[in-house]
C-alpha positions as MATLAB code, in Angstrom:
seq = 'XXXXXXXXXXXXXXXXXXXXXXXXXXXXXXXXXXXXXXXXXXXXXXXXXXXXXXXXXXXXXXXXXXXXXXXXXXXXXXXXXXXXXXXXXXXXXXXXXXXXXXXXXXXXXXXXXXXXXXXXXXXXXXXXXXXXXXXXXXXXXXXXXXXXXXXXXXXXXXXXXXXXXXXXXXXXXXXXXXXXXXXXXXXXXXXXXXXXXXXXXXXXXXXXXXXXXXXXXXXXXXXXXXXXXXXXXXXXXXXXXXXXXXXXXXXXXXXXXXX';
ca = [
     -18.801    2.450   11.476;
     -16.981    3.256    8.253;
     -14.135    5.632    9.112;
     -15.055    9.146    8.139;
     -18.404    8.277    6.561;
     -21.713    9.924    7.338;
     -24.661   10.862    5.170;
     -27.802   12.863    5.841;
     -30.197   12.806    2.920;
     -33.539   14.573    2.526;
     -36.175   13.503    0.023;
     -39.210   15.733   -0.643;
     -41.816   15.487   -3.389;
     -45.127   16.706   -4.764;
     -47.539   15.018   -7.174;
     -50.505   16.709   -8.838;
     -53.854   15.480  -10.114;
     -52.648   16.235  -13.655;
     -49.924   13.614  -13.274;
     -46.987   16.003  -12.898;
     -44.392   15.638  -10.160;
     -41.460   17.445   -8.583;
     -38.844   15.659   -6.459;
     -36.165   17.363   -4.387;
     -33.018   15.888   -2.849;
     -30.601   17.469   -0.396;
     -27.622   15.614    1.073;
     -24.613   16.296    3.257;
     -21.880   13.672    2.859;
     -18.641   13.184    4.758;
     -16.335   10.760    2.972;
     -12.880   10.530    4.484;
     -11.546   14.078    4.588;
     -14.032   15.287    1.998;
     -17.262   17.083    2.883;
     -19.729   17.250    0.012;
     -23.045   19.082   -0.289;
     -25.494   17.897   -2.918;
     -28.900   19.196   -3.986;
     -30.939   18.061   -6.964;
     -34.351   18.261   -8.577;
     -36.177   15.774  -10.762;
     -39.451   16.846  -12.334;
     -41.961   15.628  -14.862;
     -44.307   18.151  -16.497;
     -46.622   16.843  -19.214;
     -44.357   13.740  -19.376;
     -41.273   15.862  -20.007;
     -38.489   15.022  -17.539;
     -36.021   17.639  -16.327;
     -33.044   17.288  -14.000;
     -30.915   19.876  -12.256;
     -28.055   19.432   -9.774;
     -25.784   21.639   -7.725;
     -22.743   20.893   -5.567;
     -22.603   24.446   -4.278;
     -23.703   25.053   -0.714;
     -27.489   25.087   -0.621;
     -29.687   25.554    2.477;
     -31.101   22.336    3.881;
     -34.852   21.839    4.261;
     -36.176   23.343    7.480;
     -38.427   21.466    9.875;
     -40.258   24.633   10.886;
     -42.586   22.745   13.231;
     -44.075   19.279   13.689;
     -46.535   20.179   10.963;
     -44.526   22.203    8.412;
     -41.371   21.737    6.339;
     -40.009   24.391    4.000;
     -37.177   24.249    1.500;
     -35.801   27.251   -0.310;
     -33.003   26.408   -2.745;
     -32.113   29.608   -4.658;
     -29.361   27.924   -6.682;
     -31.975   25.587   -8.160;
     -34.715   28.253   -8.366;
     -36.871   26.135   -6.076;
     -39.191   26.934   -3.186;
     -41.585   24.519   -1.468;
     -43.838   24.136    1.568;
     -45.190   20.902    3.040;
     -47.969   20.900    5.668;
     -48.481   17.557    7.390;
     -51.815   15.743    7.132;
     -50.914   12.644    9.173;
     -48.402   11.634   11.880;
     -44.696   11.025   11.294;
     -42.871    7.720   11.787;
     -39.220    6.936   12.544;
     -37.176    3.800   13.022;
     -33.588    2.540   13.219;
     -33.536    0.228   10.214;
     -30.059   -1.156   10.888;
     -27.644   -1.060   13.837;
     -24.431   -3.026   13.370;
     -23.390   -2.362   17.015;
     -20.018   -1.047   15.810;
     -21.268    2.386   14.810;
     -23.003    1.492   11.563;
     -26.479    3.033   11.727;
     -29.331    3.515    9.238;
     -32.023    5.787   10.660;
     -35.181    6.510    8.674;
     -37.521    9.367    9.485;
     -40.742    9.407    7.505;
     -41.425   12.990    8.505;
     -44.546   13.564    6.425;
     -46.213   10.485    4.927;
     -48.908   12.817    3.573;
     -48.739   16.581    3.197;
     -50.543   19.418    1.507;
     -47.858   20.801   -0.750;
     -47.083   23.819   -2.895;
     -43.852   23.877   -4.895;
     -42.465   26.495   -7.229;
     -39.794   25.282   -9.631;
     -38.538   27.915  -12.052;
     -41.697   29.140  -13.851;
     -43.819   26.162  -12.814;
     -46.029   25.760   -9.758;
     -47.087   22.373   -8.393;
     -50.011   22.097   -5.983;
     -50.950   18.669   -4.695;
     -50.099   15.902   -2.266;
     -46.562   15.616   -0.941;
     -44.209   13.428    1.024;
     -40.998   14.097    3.037;
     -38.382   11.844    4.605;
     -34.878   12.097    6.045;
     -32.299    9.303    6.066;
     -29.159    9.224    8.210;
     -26.389    6.683    7.605;
     -23.000    6.051    9.154;
     -22.589    2.992    6.951;
     -21.916    3.465    3.210;
     -24.856    2.328    1.032;
     -22.612   -0.112   -0.833;
     -21.909   -1.919    2.460;
     -25.550   -2.453    3.351;
     -26.525   -6.155    3.604;
     -28.994   -5.771    0.734;
     -29.258   -7.265   -2.746;
     -32.453   -5.452   -3.663;
     -34.396   -2.516   -2.229;
     -38.011   -1.603   -2.906;
     -39.305    1.761   -1.740;
     -42.385    3.776   -2.545;
     -45.030    6.212   -1.446;
     -48.659    6.664   -2.498;
     -50.817    9.666   -1.631;
     -54.445   10.500   -2.200;
     -56.380   13.384   -0.675;
     -57.131   11.298    2.422;
     -54.583    8.511    2.646;
     -50.912    7.634    2.486;
     -49.179    4.296    1.964;
     -45.392    4.040    2.329;
     -43.314    0.911    1.929;
     -39.730   -0.318    2.261;
     -38.426   -3.799    1.612;
     -34.855   -5.059    1.849;
     -33.985   -8.384    0.252;
     -30.645   -9.793    1.352;
     -28.754  -10.961    4.434;
     -30.795   -8.711    6.744;
     -34.327   -8.747    5.311;
     -36.672   -5.945    6.246;
     -40.249   -5.027    5.405;
     -42.216   -1.971    6.550;
     -45.633   -0.847    5.312;
     -47.189    2.320    6.704;
     -50.788    3.447    6.375;
     -51.310    7.086    7.353;
     -48.095    6.923    9.368;
     -48.984    3.745   11.292;
     -46.997    0.547   10.757;
     -48.980   -2.438    9.492;
     -48.538   -5.831   11.119;
     -47.820   -7.707    7.893;
     -48.250   -7.518    4.137;
     -46.703   -8.121    0.747;
     -44.777   -5.745   -1.504;
     -44.535   -6.147   -5.252;
     -43.701   -3.922   -8.189;
     -47.371   -3.210   -8.921;
     -49.259   -4.252   -5.773;
     -48.944   -3.531   -2.046;
     -51.311   -5.587    0.091;
     -52.147   -6.006    3.770;
     -55.122   -7.528    5.559;
     -56.694   -4.042    5.598;
     -56.097   -2.718    2.087;
     -54.844   -3.310   -1.437;
     -52.880   -0.731   -3.411;
     -52.642   -1.358   -7.150;
     -50.088    0.584   -9.192;
     -50.133    1.333  -12.901;
     -46.801    2.778  -14.056;
     -47.327    5.880  -16.182;
     -43.731    6.982  -16.640;
     -40.184    5.858  -15.894;
     -38.600    8.828  -14.172;
     -35.069    7.452  -14.018;
     -33.344    4.193  -14.890;
     -29.718    3.088  -14.984;
     -26.572    2.792  -12.893;
     -26.596    5.437  -10.153;
     -23.266    6.898  -11.298;
     -24.948    7.607  -14.653;
     -28.291    8.813  -13.223;
     -28.486   10.471   -9.793;
     -24.709   11.093   -9.623;
     -23.948   11.684  -13.277;
     -22.893   15.307  -12.746;
     -20.732   14.530   -9.724;
     -17.142   15.484  -10.634;
     -14.775   12.508  -10.436;
     -17.375   10.226   -8.866;
     -15.965    7.029  -10.405;
     -12.570    7.654   -8.843;
     -14.100    8.063   -5.365;
     -16.535    5.156   -5.171;
     -15.606    1.464   -4.912;
     -16.714   -0.992   -7.601;
     -19.759   -2.231   -5.657;
     -21.046    1.333   -5.388;
     -20.621    1.936   -9.112;
     -22.750   -1.161   -9.754;
     -25.869    0.188   -7.980;
     -28.741    0.094  -10.491;
     -32.020    1.967   -9.978;
     -35.390    2.300  -11.641;
     -37.864    4.934  -10.441;
     -41.475    5.233  -11.629;
     -44.379    7.643  -11.433;
     -47.589    5.607  -11.265;
     -51.308    5.949  -10.855;
     -52.564    4.224   -7.743;
     -55.884    2.722   -6.683;
     -56.231    2.130   -2.941;
     -59.059   -0.191   -1.888;
     -60.055   -0.337    1.789;
     -63.163   -2.473    2.145;
     -65.745   -0.741   -0.034;
     -63.843    2.544   -0.078;
     -61.753    3.254   -3.193;
     -59.294    6.146   -3.417;
     -57.263    7.350   -6.369;
     -53.866    9.014   -6.256;
     -50.281    9.064   -7.428;
     -47.294    6.958   -6.425;
     -43.564    7.380   -6.778;
     -41.659    4.136   -6.269;
     -38.355    2.499   -7.112;
     -36.252   -0.627   -7.145;
     -32.512   -0.497   -6.444;
     -30.249   -3.506   -7.058;
     -26.717   -4.041   -5.808;
];
């Protein structure tokens, strides 16, 4: 375990049939003697991207029940509700046996969602997860990470792939782990289904210190060099999910992170 390091990070989103999206982040970080609270929003409305961030104390999302999550963030003028439409999934992704843990909770692979952000209201399909780490991200045994989620009115596909010293691959369909499959930038495939992705918009691209953490005061003086070299690209895509003769259409948010 890295001395004095712990991170709990929430990710919540909503995509609409019109192709708009709203993404919320909430994190509590302990780094040495510093305790940092971080909340942020990333949205795309009619292809126009907006970002907002606060380091003031902001309430964390609330797991009101097994079937509902709410998040009210007054500082960001944000309010959202997620009602689960399929089971949750959780797994310890990494255990170094010396206190270094990565725990992933896919709380809502598919949810009915209503989000109000400033003067805009999003109604559509949503997704929620929570990540807990006691190992700094820059010390993970990964060279490249792929992550994504697809939702339609009836189905959810979620995927994670680590490429590096400790490879990992997880594909979920409606909250259930698939036995095997392949993960690419534009295609997720198992023996049961094929998900094809057509990127519609790049939501964020660049070094993390210049994207997700660009408004963090003094961030470059806190993070080691390997952390400052994290590069991400996040997309909003149209998705076509084919299961036998059944075809479903929806939206995907997915990313690649390179160390």
